[in-house]
PLY file of the C-alpha trace (Angstrom):
ply
format ascii 1.0
element vertex 324
property float x
property float y
property float z
element edge 323
property int vertex1
property int vertex2
end_header
20.12 -21.58 -13.89
23.21 -22.29 -11.84
26.46 -22.85 -13.78
26.74 -26.20 -11.98
24.16 -28.50 -13.64
24.12 -30.79 -10.60
22.94 -27.93 -8.39
19.73 -27.48 -10.42
19.08 -24.06 -8.97
16.68 -21.54 -10.44
16.59 -17.92 -9.29
13.17 -16.30 -9.72
13.05 -12.53 -9.72
9.83 -11.07 -8.37
8.43 -7.86 -6.96
8.32 -7.58 -3.18
4.55 -7.22 -2.68
2.63 -10.02 -0.92
0.74 -10.59 -4.20
3.91 -11.01 -6.22
5.41 -13.34 -3.62
2.23 -15.44 -3.60
2.39 -15.69 -7.38
6.04 -16.70 -7.18
5.17 -19.44 -4.68
2.53 -20.68 -7.15
5.09 -20.86 -9.95
7.57 -22.60 -7.63
4.98 -25.29 -6.88
4.40 -25.86 -10.58
8.14 -26.14 -11.24
8.64 -28.54 -8.34
5.88 -30.73 -9.75
7.98 -31.04 -12.92
11.34 -31.36 -11.15
11.13 -32.14 -7.40
14.92 -31.82 -7.08
15.01 -28.27 -8.40
16.19 -25.72 -5.84
14.28 -22.51 -6.31
15.59 -19.24 -4.90
13.26 -16.26 -4.72
15.00 -12.94 -5.43
12.77 -10.02 -4.38
13.30 -6.91 -6.51
11.85 -3.54 -5.53
10.82 -1.73 -8.70
10.47 2.01 -9.35
6.71 1.59 -9.44
6.75 0.04 -5.96
8.68 3.04 -4.62
6.48 5.64 -6.35
3.08 6.17 -4.71
1.71 8.78 -7.11
0.17 8.54 -10.57
2.19 6.18 -12.78
1.10 7.75 -16.07
3.80 10.41 -16.00
6.61 8.18 -14.75
6.73 5.39 -17.31
3.44 3.68 -16.50
3.03 0.15 -15.26
6.00 -0.80 -17.40
8.06 0.28 -14.39
6.91 -2.95 -12.72
8.71 -4.84 -15.50
11.80 -2.69 -16.09
13.82 -3.57 -12.98
13.19 -7.30 -13.25
14.17 -7.37 -16.92
17.37 -5.48 -16.17
18.35 -8.08 -13.54
17.53 -10.85 -15.99
19.72 -9.29 -18.66
22.62 -8.97 -16.19
22.30 -12.59 -15.13
21.35 -11.79 -11.53
18.23 -13.94 -11.90
17.26 -16.78 -14.23
13.54 -16.12 -14.52
11.40 -13.01 -14.30
7.77 -13.39 -13.32
5.37 -10.78 -14.74
1.64 -10.14 -14.70
1.04 -9.90 -18.43
-1.36 -6.97 -18.02
1.60 -4.93 -16.68
3.88 -5.71 -19.63
3.89 -2.77 -22.10
2.33 -3.54 -25.45
3.97 -0.64 -27.28
7.64 -1.55 -26.77
9.59 -4.70 -27.70
11.14 -7.07 -25.20
14.61 -6.14 -24.03
17.41 -7.55 -26.09
18.22 -11.17 -25.38
15.01 -11.91 -23.46
12.14 -14.19 -24.39
8.76 -15.07 -22.88
9.01 -18.84 -22.53
5.58 -19.53 -21.05
2.18 -18.10 -20.28
0.47 -19.92 -17.41
-3.16 -20.96 -17.62
-5.31 -17.92 -17.14
-6.92 -17.22 -13.78
-10.32 -15.56 -13.32
-10.25 -12.23 -15.18
-13.22 -10.63 -13.45
-13.07 -7.51 -11.32
-14.83 -7.42 -7.96
-16.37 -4.89 -5.61
-14.98 -4.71 -2.08
-16.46 -2.49 0.65
-15.46 -1.57 4.22
-15.69 -4.42 6.71
-18.99 -3.46 8.31
-20.69 -1.88 5.31
-24.16 -3.23 4.41
-23.49 -2.67 0.69
-23.81 -5.81 -1.39
-23.67 -4.45 -4.94
-22.57 -1.37 -6.87
-26.22 -0.30 -7.11
-26.39 -0.11 -3.30
-23.75 2.63 -3.09
-25.13 6.11 -2.40
-25.11 8.88 -4.98
-21.62 10.33 -5.28
-19.98 7.35 -3.58
-16.16 7.31 -3.59
-14.61 4.27 -5.25
-10.89 3.62 -5.16
-9.05 2.50 -8.29
-6.03 3.74 -10.22
-7.07 1.93 -13.40
-8.21 4.16 -16.26
-9.98 1.13 -17.72
-12.01 0.55 -14.55
-12.64 4.26 -14.09
-14.18 4.67 -17.54
-16.38 1.59 -17.26
-17.57 2.38 -13.74
-18.56 5.88 -14.86
-20.44 4.39 -17.81
-22.56 2.47 -15.31
-22.75 5.14 -12.60
-21.79 8.66 -13.82
-22.38 9.99 -10.31
-19.51 8.02 -8.78
-16.38 9.78 -7.57
-13.30 7.80 -8.62
-10.37 8.13 -6.21
-6.93 7.06 -7.49
-5.62 4.45 -5.04
-2.46 2.38 -5.55
-0.33 0.08 -3.46
-0.46 -3.49 -2.23
-3.92 -5.01 -1.93
-3.64 -5.28 1.84
-2.66 -1.62 2.10
-5.61 -0.58 -0.04
-7.98 -2.61 2.11
-6.55 -1.09 5.30
-6.89 2.36 3.78
-10.55 1.77 2.99
-11.22 0.16 6.37
-9.79 3.20 8.18
-6.87 1.31 9.71
-4.19 3.73 8.51
-3.32 7.23 9.69
-3.82 8.42 6.13
-7.14 6.61 5.79
-9.20 7.77 2.83
-12.96 8.14 2.92
-13.71 5.35 0.49
-17.06 3.64 0.06
-15.60 0.80 -2.02
-12.67 -0.53 -4.00
-12.66 -2.36 -7.32
-9.94 -5.02 -7.45
-8.96 -8.09 -9.43
-10.77 -11.14 -8.13
-7.85 -13.43 -8.97
-5.53 -11.37 -6.80
-7.82 -11.60 -3.80
-8.09 -15.35 -4.34
-4.31 -15.67 -4.45
-4.09 -13.84 -1.09
-6.91 -15.82 0.53
-9.17 -12.75 0.72
-12.20 -13.87 -1.27
-14.36 -13.33 1.83
-14.04 -9.60 1.17
-15.78 -9.81 -2.21
-19.31 -8.39 -2.35
-19.97 -8.35 -6.09
-18.31 -10.04 -9.04
-18.53 -7.99 -12.23
-19.11 -10.11 -15.31
-16.98 -9.27 -18.35
-20.03 -7.73 -20.04
-20.11 -5.16 -17.20
-16.39 -4.47 -16.79
-14.32 -5.74 -19.70
-10.89 -6.91 -18.41
-7.49 -5.50 -19.19
-5.52 -7.04 -22.04
-3.65 -10.00 -20.54
-5.68 -10.01 -17.34
-5.23 -13.06 -15.12
-2.11 -14.29 -16.94
1.34 -14.82 -15.44
4.20 -14.73 -17.95
7.57 -16.38 -17.43
10.55 -14.67 -19.05
14.13 -15.86 -19.36
17.27 -15.18 -21.39
17.00 -16.42 -24.94
20.31 -18.32 -24.81
19.38 -20.14 -21.58
17.92 -23.06 -23.47
17.77 -25.31 -20.38
15.67 -22.79 -18.50
13.53 -22.06 -21.55
12.84 -25.75 -22.09
11.79 -26.14 -18.46
9.46 -23.15 -18.59
7.92 -24.21 -21.88
6.53 -27.25 -20.09
4.35 -24.86 -18.09
3.04 -23.03 -21.15
-0.75 -23.19 -21.61
-1.44 -23.13 -25.35
-5.08 -21.91 -25.20
-4.00 -18.99 -23.01
-1.12 -18.19 -25.36
-3.52 -18.15 -28.29
-6.00 -15.87 -26.54
-3.48 -13.36 -25.25
-1.80 -13.24 -28.66
-5.05 -11.93 -30.13
-5.42 -9.41 -27.30
-1.84 -8.17 -27.44
-1.81 -7.81 -31.22
-4.96 -5.69 -30.87
-3.22 -3.59 -28.22
-0.14 -3.17 -30.39
-2.25 -2.22 -33.40
-3.84 0.52 -31.29
-0.37 1.62 -30.13
-1.75 1.32 -26.65
0.18 1.17 -23.43
-0.57 0.27 -19.82
-2.17 3.66 -19.12
-4.39 3.69 -22.20
-8.15 3.35 -21.62
-8.22 0.01 -23.46
-9.88 -3.28 -22.53
-9.65 -6.57 -24.38
-10.60 -10.16 -23.73
-10.41 -13.24 -25.96
-11.93 -16.63 -25.17
-11.88 -20.00 -26.92
-15.24 -21.60 -27.70
-16.07 -25.30 -27.40
-15.27 -25.91 -31.06
-12.01 -24.00 -30.90
-13.32 -20.76 -32.36
-11.97 -17.51 -30.92
-14.11 -14.65 -29.66
-12.41 -11.29 -29.06
-13.97 -8.23 -27.45
-12.15 -4.92 -27.51
-13.08 -1.50 -26.16
-11.44 1.94 -26.01
-12.89 4.63 -23.76
-12.86 8.32 -23.02
-11.75 8.95 -19.41
-15.34 9.48 -18.23
-16.72 6.53 -20.20
-19.21 8.66 -22.14
-17.52 7.93 -25.47
-16.17 4.56 -26.52
-15.34 2.31 -29.43
-16.35 -1.34 -29.25
-15.77 -4.45 -31.30
-16.71 -8.11 -30.86
-15.20 -10.41 -33.47
-15.17 -14.17 -33.91
-12.75 -16.36 -35.80
-12.80 -20.00 -36.78
-9.02 -19.97 -37.22
-7.47 -20.43 -33.76
-4.13 -21.02 -35.47
-4.03 -17.34 -36.45
-4.99 -15.26 -33.39
-2.76 -12.42 -34.60
-5.04 -11.87 -37.61
-8.03 -11.59 -35.30
-6.23 -9.09 -33.08
-5.14 -7.00 -36.06
-8.71 -6.99 -37.43
-10.04 -5.83 -34.05
-7.53 -2.99 -33.91
-8.47 -1.86 -37.42
-12.16 -1.85 -36.55
-11.59 0.12 -33.35
-9.44 2.67 -35.15
-12.16 3.10 -37.78
-14.50 4.05 -34.91
-12.16 6.81 -33.66
-10.16 4.87 -31.05
-7.00 6.84 -31.81
-8.64 10.08 -30.67
-9.77 8.47 -27.44
-6.31 7.08 -26.71
-4.40 10.24 -27.58
-6.61 12.99 -26.23
-9.63 11.52 -24.51
-11.87 13.70 -26.66
-15.35 12.46 -27.58
-15.90 10.71 -30.90
0 1
1 2
2 3
3 4
4 5
5 6
6 7
7 8
8 9
9 10
10 11
11 12
12 13
13 14
14 15
15 16
16 17
17 18
18 19
19 20
20 21
21 22
22 23
23 24
24 25
25 26
26 27
27 28
28 29
29 30
30 31
31 32
32 33
33 34
34 35
35 36
36 37
37 38
38 39
39 40
40 41
41 42
42 43
43 44
44 45
45 46
46 47
47 48
48 49
49 50
50 51
51 52
52 53
53 54
54 55
55 56
56 57
57 58
58 59
59 60
60 61
61 62
62 63
63 64
64 65
65 66
66 67
67 68
68 69
69 70
70 71
71 72
72 73
73 74
74 75
75 76
76 77
77 78
78 79
79 80
80 81
81 82
82 83
83 84
84 85
85 86
86 87
87 88
88 89
89 90
90 91
91 92
92 93
93 94
94 95
95 96
96 97
97 98
98 99
99 100
100 101
101 102
102 103
103 104
104 105
105 106
106 107
107 108
108 109
109 110
110 111
111 112
112 113
113 114
114 115
115 116
116 117
117 118
118 119
119 120
120 121
121 122
122 123
123 124
124 125
125 126
126 127
127 128
128 129
129 130
130 131
131 132
132 133
133 134
134 135
135 136
136 137
137 138
138 139
139 140
140 141
141 142
142 143
143 144
144 145
145 146
146 147
147 148
148 149
149 150
150 151
151 152
152 153
153 154
154 155
155 156
156 157
157 158
158 159
159 160
160 161
161 162
162 163
163 164
164 165
165 166
166 167
167 168
168 169
169 170
170 171
171 172
172 173
173 174
174 175
175 176
176 177
177 178
178 179
179 180
180 181
181 182
182 183
183 184
184 185
185 186
186 187
187 188
188 189
189 190
190 191
191 192
192 193
193 194
194 195
195 196
196 197
197 198
198 199
199 200
200 201
201 202
202 203
203 204
204 205
205 206
206 207
207 208
208 209
209 210
210 211
211 212
212 213
213 214
214 215
215 216
216 217
217 218
218 219
219 220
220 221
221 222
222 223
223 224
224 225
225 226
226 227
227 228
228 229
229 230
230 231
231 232
232 233
233 234
234 235
235 236
236 237
237 238
238 239
239 240
240 241
241 242
242 243
243 244
244 245
245 246
246 247
247 248
248 249
249 250
250 251
251 252
252 253
253 254
254 255
255 256
256 257
257 258
258 259
259 260
260 261
261 262
262 263
263 264
264 265
265 266
266 267
267 268
268 269
269 270
270 271
271 272
272 273
273 274
274 275
275 276
276 277
277 278
278 279
279 280
280 281
281 282
282 283
283 284
284 285
285 286
286 287
287 288
288 289
289 290
290 291
291 292
292 293
293 294
294 295
295 296
296 297
297 298
298 299
299 300
300 301
301 302
302 303
303 304
304 305
305 306
306 307
307 308
308 309
309 310
310 311
311 312
312 313
313 314
314 315
315 316
316 317
317 318
318 319
319 320
320 321
321 322
322 323
């Protein structure tokens, strides 16, 4: 926050994509609801992952989305870094001096099917044999191939609008895609829900660890900023993602690992955690579904899930992709 307390300025660092800017605007609205006098400055930061259009697995993974923002936060160029929790590496600690002060209430975690504008396809089952589906997610790839082994998965990255234009044939480099699988929450944030043809329930496509959650990070010694952000923290979401992230850490998984995990809180406060680890083609997988009546200890649930998955051969799937 600004050195002048009377200025009440907060600089939010964010990626430059339309999605990231929409998420930043959402956070700004929440902060203004707490403090209408707060002056919020958006600081767009272009990350290495935004500049690289190839496969991220050999260049540092999705952690590249986080790296540049955290560096600016450490230097004091920004006061708050906004991250999609699913992009935050689970196998490395936070940078020195940084702290996650809040997790916002979780948005819809479900993936959706999107098809070209004039396609008659309504569901995945309607796609022809050998249909080409665009996604760069190893998690989605494995689960889609479990459902439809005949599908051809095409790695597609970039902003959501660019991916849609690519599929719709509006770009010079247009790919011959029959469909895309995207995050429903992202399309909602961009006002593009009219493009959704099918919503995949979590039993069909288990979400990524931390899916649908925005995390707010600041410098540990900036107690004024931390206190402000903590007012936005959603405790049930924090509890659920703690279980998921501890499971991810126990598996020594990273953003490019074929891992899915999703925890929910039941009506009586009990936790329910599903975890899955896949081979790249989805033919081999480890699966666990655990419940706990101790919501005060989500870490224990996550650690138990990791142990169970490892006992089923998850390490082999993560390291080599070989069948169990």
